[in-house]
C-alpha positions as CSV (number, residue, x, y, z in Angstrom):
1,M,0.2,-8.7,-6.8
2,R,1.6,-11.6,-4.6
3,I,-0.8,-11.7,-1.7
4,F,-1.6,-15.2,-0.3
5,K,-4.2,-16.5,2.2
6,F,-1.7,-19.1,3.7
7,W,1.8,-18.3,4.8
8,T,4.5,-20.4,6.5
9,R,8.1,-20.2,7.4
10,I,10.7,-23.0,7.1
11,E,14.2,-23.3,8.5
12,G,17.2,-24.5,6.4
13,T,20.9,-24.1,5.7
14,L,22.7,-22.3,2.9
15,T,26.4,-22.7,2.0
16,V,28.0,-19.2,1.8
17,G,31.8,-19.0,1.2
18,G,32.1,-22.7,1.7
19,R,30.5,-22.5,5.2
20,P,27.0,-23.6,6.2
21,Q,24.8,-20.8,7.5
22,P,21.4,-21.0,9.1
23,A,18.6,-19.6,6.9
24,H,14.9,-19.4,6.7
25,A,12.3,-18.8,3.9
26,Y,8.6,-17.8,3.7
27,G,6.2,-19.4,1.4
28,G,2.7,-18.5,0.4
29,S,-0.3,-20.1,-1.2
30,N,-4.0,-19.6,-1.7
31,V,-4.6,-23.4,-1.6
32,S,-3.2,-24.7,1.7
33,L,-0.4,-24.5,4.2
34,E,1.2,-27.6,2.6
35,E,1.4,-25.8,-0.7
36,A,2.9,-22.7,1.1
37,E,5.6,-25.0,2.6
38,R,6.5,-26.3,-0.8
39,D,6.7,-22.8,-2.1
40,A,9.0,-21.8,0.8
41,R,11.3,-24.8,-0.1
42,R,11.4,-23.8,-3.7
43,R,12.4,-20.3,-2.7
44,L,15.2,-21.5,-0.4
45,E,16.5,-23.8,-3.1
46,G,16.4,-20.9,-5.6
47,V,18.5,-18.8,-3.2
48,A,21.0,-21.7,-2.9
49,R,21.2,-21.9,-6.7
50,R,21.8,-18.2,-7.1
51,I,24.6,-18.2,-4.4
52,A,26.2,-21.1,-6.4
53,G,26.0,-19.0,-9.6
54,Q,23.5,-21.5,-11.1
55,G,20.4,-19.3,-11.4
56,P,19.3,-15.8,-12.5
57,G,19.0,-12.8,-10.3
58,D,15.8,-11.2,-9.4
59,D,15.4,-8.7,-12.2
60,G,11.7,-8.3,-12.9
61,Y,10.8,-10.2,-9.7
62,E,7.5,-9.2,-8.2
63,A,7.9,-8.7,-4.4
64,D,5.7,-10.5,-1.9
65,I,3.2,-8.6,0.2
66,R,3.5,-10.8,3.3
67,E,0.6,-9.5,5.3
68,E,-2.5,-11.0,6.8
69,V,-5.5,-10.9,4.5
70,L,-8.4,-9.1,6.2
71,A,-10.8,-9.0,3.3
72,Q,-10.9,-9.9,-0.4
73,I,-13.1,-7.5,-2.3
74,D,-12.3,-9.3,-5.6
75,E,-9.4,-10.9,-7.4
76,R,-7.7,-7.5,-8.0
77,N,-8.4,-5.8,-4.7
78,V,-7.4,-7.2,-1.3
79,V,-7.3,-5.6,2.2
80,T,-4.3,-6.6,4.4
81,R,-2.9,-5.6,7.8
82,N,0.5,-3.9,7.4
83,R,3.7,-4.2,9.5
84,Y,2.5,-1.6,12.1
85,G,-1.1,-2.8,12.3
86,A,-3.1,-0.6,9.9
87,A,-5.5,-1.9,7.3
88,V,-4.3,-1.3,3.8
89,L,-6.2,-1.6,0.5
90,N,-4.0,-3.3,-2.3
91,S,-5.3,-2.8,-5.8
92,S,-3.8,-4.0,-9.1
93,E,-6.2,-1.7,-11.1
94,L,-7.2,1.4,-9.2
95,L,-4.7,4.2,-9.1
96,F,-4.1,5.6,-5.5
97,I,-1.7,8.4,-5.1
98,D,-0.6,10.0,-1.8
99,I,1.0,13.4,-2.2
100,D,2.8,14.8,0.8
101,E,4.3,17.9,-0.7
102,P,3.3,20.4,-3.5
103,R,5.6,20.8,-6.5
104,L,7.7,23.9,-6.0
105,G,8.8,26.4,-8.6
106,F,11.9,28.5,-9.0
107,W,10.6,31.5,-7.0
108,D,9.5,29.2,-4.1
109,V,13.1,29.0,-3.1
110,F,12.8,32.5,-1.8
111,R,9.5,32.0,0.0
112,P,8.5,30.2,3.1
113,R,7.5,26.6,2.4
114,P,3.7,26.2,2.7
115,T,2.5,24.1,5.6
116,G,-0.8,22.9,7.0
117,D,-4.0,23.8,5.2
118,A,-2.0,26.1,2.8
119,K,0.1,23.2,1.7
120,K,-2.9,20.9,1.2
121,A,-4.7,23.7,-0.8
122,R,-1.7,24.0,-3.1
123,I,-1.5,20.3,-3.7
124,V,-5.2,20.2,-4.5
125,A,-4.8,23.1,-6.9
126,Q,-1.9,21.5,-8.7
127,A,-3.8,18.2,-9.0
128,K,-6.8,19.9,-10.5
129,K,-4.6,21.7,-13.0
130,L,-2.9,18.5,-14.0
131,F,-6.3,16.7,-14.4
132,A,-7.6,19.5,-16.6
133,G,-4.6,19.6,-18.9
134,D,-3.0,16.1,-19.0
135,P,-4.1,14.2,-22.2
136,A,-3.5,10.9,-20.3
137,L,-6.3,11.8,-17.9
138,R,-8.8,12.9,-20.5
139,G,-12.2,11.3,-20.0
140,L,-11.3,9.9,-16.6
141,G,-12.4,10.8,-13.1
142,L,-10.4,12.2,-10.2
143,R,-11.2,12.1,-6.5
144,L,-9.2,14.2,-4.0
145,Y,-9.0,13.7,-0.3
146,E,-7.4,15.5,2.5
147,T,-5.2,13.4,4.7
148,R,-3.5,14.4,8.0
149,N,-0.4,15.6,6.3
150,G,-1.3,15.9,2.6
151,V,-3.6,14.8,-0.1
152,R,-4.7,11.5,-1.6
153,A,-5.9,11.1,-5.2
154,I,-7.8,8.3,-6.8
155,V,-8.0,8.2,-10.6
156,T,-11.0,6.4,-11.8
157,G,-12.4,5.3,-15.2
158,R,-9.9,2.7,-16.3
159,A,-7.4,0.2,-14.8
160,F,-3.8,1.2,-14.4
161,D,-0.8,-1.1,-14.6
162,A,1.5,-0.5,-11.6
163,K,4.5,-1.7,-13.6
164,A,3.9,0.4,-16.7
165,R,6.3,3.2,-17.6
166,S,3.3,5.4,-18.4
167,T,2.1,4.9,-14.8
168,R,5.4,5.8,-13.4
169,K,5.4,9.0,-15.4
170,L,1.9,9.9,-14.3
171,L,2.9,9.4,-10.6
172,R,5.8,11.8,-11.1
173,R,3.5,14.4,-12.7
174,F,1.3,14.2,-9.6
175,H,4.5,14.7,-7.5
176,A,3.9,11.4,-5.7
177,D,6.7,10.1,-3.4
178,W,9.4,8.4,-5.5
179,L,9.6,5.5,-3.0
180,Y,5.9,4.9,-3.3
181,G,6.2,4.7,-7.1
182,R,9.0,2.2,-6.8
183,L,7.1,0.0,-4.3
184,C,4.1,0.0,-6.6
185,E,6.2,-1.2,-9.5
186,R,7.9,-3.9,-7.4
187,Q,4.7,-5.2,-5.7
188,G,2.5,-4.9,-8.8
189,C,-0.2,-2.9,-7.1
190,F,-1.2,0.4,-5.6
191,R,-1.7,0.7,-1.8
192,A,-3.9,3.0,0.3
193,R,-4.0,3.0,4.1
194,L,-7.6,2.6,5.3
195,T,-7.1,3.0,9.0
196,P,-4.9,5.4,11.2
197,K,-1.3,4.8,12.1
198,P,-1.3,3.5,15.7
199,S,1.1,6.3,16.8
200,R,-1.4,8.9,15.8
201,I,-4.2,7.6,18.0
202,K,-2.1,6.9,21.1
203,C,-2.2,3.1,20.6
204,R,0.9,1.3,21.9
205,K,3.5,0.2,19.4
206,Y,3.4,-3.5,18.6
207,A,6.0,-5.6,16.8
208,F,4.0,-7.6,14.3
209,A,5.0,-11.1,13.3
210,F,3.3,-12.7,10.4
211,P,2.7,-15.5,9.9
212,R,2.3,-15.9,13.7
213,L,4.3,-18.9,14.9
214,D,2.4,-20.0,18.1
215,D,-0.6,-19.5,20.3
216,V,1.2,-16.8,22.4
217,Q,1.7,-14.6,19.4
218,E,-1.9,-15.2,18.3
219,A,-3.2,-14.1,21.7
220,E,-1.0,-11.0,21.8
221,H,-2.1,-10.1,18.3
222,R,-5.8,-10.4,19.1
223,A,-5.5,-8.3,22.2
224,W,-3.6,-5.5,20.3
225,V,-6.1,-5.5,17.5
226,A,-9.0,-5.2,19.9
227,A,-7.4,-2.1,21.6
228,Y,-6.5,-0.6,18.2
229,D,-10.0,-1.0,16.8
230,Q,-11.5,0.7,19.9
231,A,-9.1,3.6,19.6
232,R,-9.4,4.1,15.8
233,A,-13.2,4.4,15.9
234,R,-12.9,8.1,16.8
235,F,-10.8,9.0,13.8
236,A,-10.9,9.2,10.0
237,T,-7.9,8.5,7.7
238,C,-8.9,10.9,4.9
239,R,-11.7,13.4,4.0
240,L,-13.2,13.8,0.5
241,V,-12.5,17.3,-0.9
242,C,-13.9,17.0,-4.4
243,S,-14.7,14.7,-7.3
244,L,-13.9,15.7,-10.8
245,G,-14.6,14.4,-14.3
246,G,-16.5,11.2,-15.0
247,V,-19.0,9.4,-12.7
248,F,-17.1,6.1,-12.9
249,E,-16.3,6.2,-9.2
250,L,-20.0,6.0,-8.3
251,L,-20.1,2.6,-9.9
252,H,-16.8,1.3,-8.5
253,P,-17.2,-0.9,-5.4
254,V,-13.6,-0.4,-4.4
255,V,-14.0,3.3,-4.1
256,A,-17.1,2.8,-2.0
257,W,-15.2,0.4,0.2
258,H,-12.3,2.9,0.5
259,D,-14.6,5.8,1.5
260,R,-16.5,3.7,4.0
261,E,-13.4,2.3,5.8
262,T,-11.5,5.6,5.8
263,G,-14.4,7.6,7.1
264,A,-14.0,9.9,4.1
265,T,-17.4,11.5,4.3
266,S,-17.4,11.8,8.1
267,S,-16.5,14.7,10.3
268,L,-14.1,12.7,12.5
269,E,-10.6,14.0,13.3
270,L,-8.0,13.0,10.7
271,A,-5.2,10.6,11.9
């Protein structure tokens, strides 16, 4: 999970097809901006070597999560602000799964697709059935939450490796979005949005730049965040439906953080 406290951007030049081309690179560090700049220069030099055929490709490369750090729960769980302004929990151990659609069988082709509460109820029923019968989940815990358009699951009781083949298979059995599974693998962590999407709470769209490059961007950012925080206070991101299996989640500080920040036990409108 490549999340850093300090980020910077440098400008440079790359030779492509015999011609110089302007380029830039971002670098990150948990030590200092100077170390982040050195990291950025190493990255730009690495791209130059690959263009020249002198270095390996990016197979197995763990992608950066270039987002502002809002809170660090511990070394494996970090809260960041994503590209459209929402707070996101990044965990390299706790398995979060957002499920937007139920798994459909053969006869469902001839029936209307479930929507709204009926769709969510079907996803919950399928998740419960999987939890009861899947050997990989035996002895673990499962928490299910209603979201605005689907269901979120948290599997508790042990740490999961986002890059493991067994995790990818489990995500497919839960019918998680394929792209979400791919992102988990590339970023080395699982992600759960803690606060509403701005578009759902009538908060103006804002083009985020991070790292912010000057005082003007910083002032614009602070003003937007203040308006967003005021608007989101009236909404929840998910609502707890049920908790199954072990009691591990009661002892897990990250689950408690998630439930508090999402408003999971409140009666607020979902967004």
